[in-house]
N, C-alpha and C positions, 0 to 999 in steps of 0.2 A: 363484503363486511365491511361493519364500520362502530367505532367506539369513541363514545363521547366523552370528555369530566370538562370540567370550566372552562368550559365556552367551545374549547378543542372538540374536534374529529379527526380520529386517525381513518385512512381508507386505504383500500388494498389499490396500487396502480390496475390490478387486473377486471376491475368496478369497472369500468368506464376513463381511469382517471390518467391515461397512460402521456395524453393529448400533454395533460398539468404540467405532469412530470417533465417531459422534454424540455415546455416553456419555461418553467421553471429552471431547470442544472444548466442548460446553454447560457444562462449570466451570468456563469461564473465554473466552467468547467473544469479546471485543473480542482477548485473544492472536491467535486461532484468524479473522481475521475475515474476513481471505483463501480461508483454506482452506474457510469453511462457504459467503461466495459463489460460487465459484469452484467446488466441486460442487453448487451451485444453479442459476447461470446458465453453464456451461460444462464440464459433463460430461463431453460428448465429445472434449476438445480437450486435457482434464490425468490426472495418473494421483496419485495419493495413494495414500504409504509408512508403515507404521506402525512404527517401531523396538520390541520388544516386552523383556520377561522374567519368561517364567511367561505370567500373565494380565496382568500388569499394561505401556501401554501409558506408556513412557520419554518418546520425539520422536514427532513427525509431516515428514514431508516431502512437499511439493507438488509439480509439474513441470508447467509450463505451456508448451506447444509445443515443446520440449525446448528451454527457452530461462530461463523466468522460475521461478525455486525458492525456493522460502519451505520452511524449515527450522524446527525448536520440538524442544525437549527440553532433557534435565541433556548435559551435554558427553560422558559416553559414546555416547548415543546423539547424538549429534549430527555425533558422530565416523564411528560405522556408516553413515550413511546418507550425508555426504558419501562414503563410498564405493562406497556403488547408486548416488545417482545419475549420476556418474560421464559430465557433458559437458565436450565440449570448450572452450565459451567461455558463460559462466551471466550473466544479472542476480540478487544469491543474496540476500537478505535469512537472517539467521541471530540469533542472540542476542549481545548483544555482547561478553558476558564469554568467546563462543565465540570470538574474530578469529582470533585463533595456529591451530585444528582448519581454518579456511578459509583464511589463507592459505596454510599448512600445502599444502594443494591447489591450490588457485588463487592467481596472484596479480590481485590488483585494479590496473584502469588506472586506475577512479576510483571513489572509496570516500566514504561520508558516514554521521555515527555520527544513526540516524533516533530523531526520543524518541514516542512515542505516546503523545496526550492525549487526555485522556474532558474530555467534557460532561453530567453527565445535569437532567434538565429540570428547570425552582428552580433549578437552577446559575450560568443563564447571567446575563451582564453588558454585554448591546449597546450596541457602541459605532457610530451608523450616524450618521457628518459628511455624508457624499455618495451617497444615493438609489440604490441600482446599477437597471439595468434588464432584463429578458431579452432572455439571450442566441438565436439560432436558425441554421439551418447557414447563411442568408447571411452571416453573421460572421463564416467559417470561415477564409478568408484572413488577416483579420487579427488572430485570436486563436494560430495556428500562427506569424506575424508576432513574436505575441509573448513567446512560448513560446522563442522560438529567441533570439532577443535575449534574455531574462530568465536562462537557465539557458545559453545553448550549447552547453555539454558533454553535459549530462544531456540536452534537448528540442532540440539542433544538429540530427537528420535529422525532427523533425516536419515532417508537409506538410498542406496544405488537404485532400486527402482525408481523412487521418487524421480530422481534427479535425468533419467533417463530420459524420462517422456519429456522434462522442462530443455534439456537438451538440442531437444528432436523437435520440440516445436517452437524456442522463443532462439536468440541469439547471442551465443556465451564467447566472452575473449578470457583467457590465459594468458598468463608469464610463466616461461619454463626455465627453471635455472638448477643445474648440477643435475639436468637430464632426468625433470620430475616438473609438473607444475602446483607454480608457490602463490599466484596471487589468479584470483574469476573472476569475475561479475557478468550479469547479464541484464539483456531491455527485450519488451518486447513491441515493434513500431505499431504506431495506430497513427491515425492520423489528425484526428486530434492534441499531440504530441505525444512523448514514447518515455516511461516510466524506468529511470536502471533500480533492476526490483533487489537483487545479491552485489553485496559485493566484499567479498572476503578473503584472506589471507594469510599464511601458512605462519604461527608466530615467530618461528623460526629467521620468518624472512623481511619483518615487518620496517618500519623505518628507513626505507632506501628509495620509496617512491613508489612502490611496484601500483599499490591501489588510488594513486594520482595520476598515474599513465594507459588505468586498466577505462579508469570513469573522464578520464579525457577523448580515451580511445573509443569509446563508447558515441560520445559526446558526438564526436566526428560519424561515426555513421548515423547516429539516430538524426542531424541537421541534414543529410541528403536526403530522407526520407520524413519526417512530420518536421512543423512548424519551430516546436520547444520540443525541449528536453527536460524531465522533472528526475526529482530523485527523496524521500520522506530521506530522513538523516534523525540519525539521535543526537547528533552535535549538527550548530550551523556550519554547511561546506563551501566556501567562497571558491576555494579552487573551480580552474574550470571554467567561472564566470556565474555562478550558479551566484544566485539573491534569493531572500528568506519570503515567503509568499504567507502563510499562515503553521498556527503549530495546533496540538492534536494530544492530547492523552493515549497513549497503547497498553491494551495492557490483559489477559489472563490471568482468568478470579473466576471463582466460585461466586451464586448467589448466595447473601446472608437470608437468615429462614430464623425467624422471631421464636 
């Protein structure tokens, strides 16, 4: 299936463009991290589209479960891909310099600026004042509770059942104080680099270095398995050796109708 407009055509990866996709994303695997992982792990649940001008890829869009959307590319490509995505409600990540294009199509209910931070093996500066412990599925209720209270706008709907599956499939660490878990974090080990997904601390135990200890402990484990550690943060996070790489807009919103 092909859609054309102003010299750009939008094509599906399934229409013979998978080789083109891999050639493009392998030039910057950190920027296209979720594209690569989702194609490998969730192929049946995603759609990937390329915005092309001639034989050149100008942008990419990934749609997961008709809700979560990742868009990359120059402004012209982002504009075209937004038109093609055409969903009523989205959780959408796009280049920060395309915010005006995104908000022309979607009214944000939640808005964040994300900084992709990277740390290559050999650059780590670990700061572990509190040694975390490995968490398991039995910790799901407490993990869900910490996440809901730590970021109610974003994680307010998190349920223990959701966290149980994540605790079974990914690597979680937690710090315990006063007989219960007070800070948590997780990652999934990947060959190209492993991204820290969740970092959350009980509001009554903040500013004690727990989150820093968990990030450093996760980095320690990541670099045993992967050449680099990544984190998408709402603020620049230099602790542990991370350096800013790219910036994105992240929203949850609804399509604007005339």
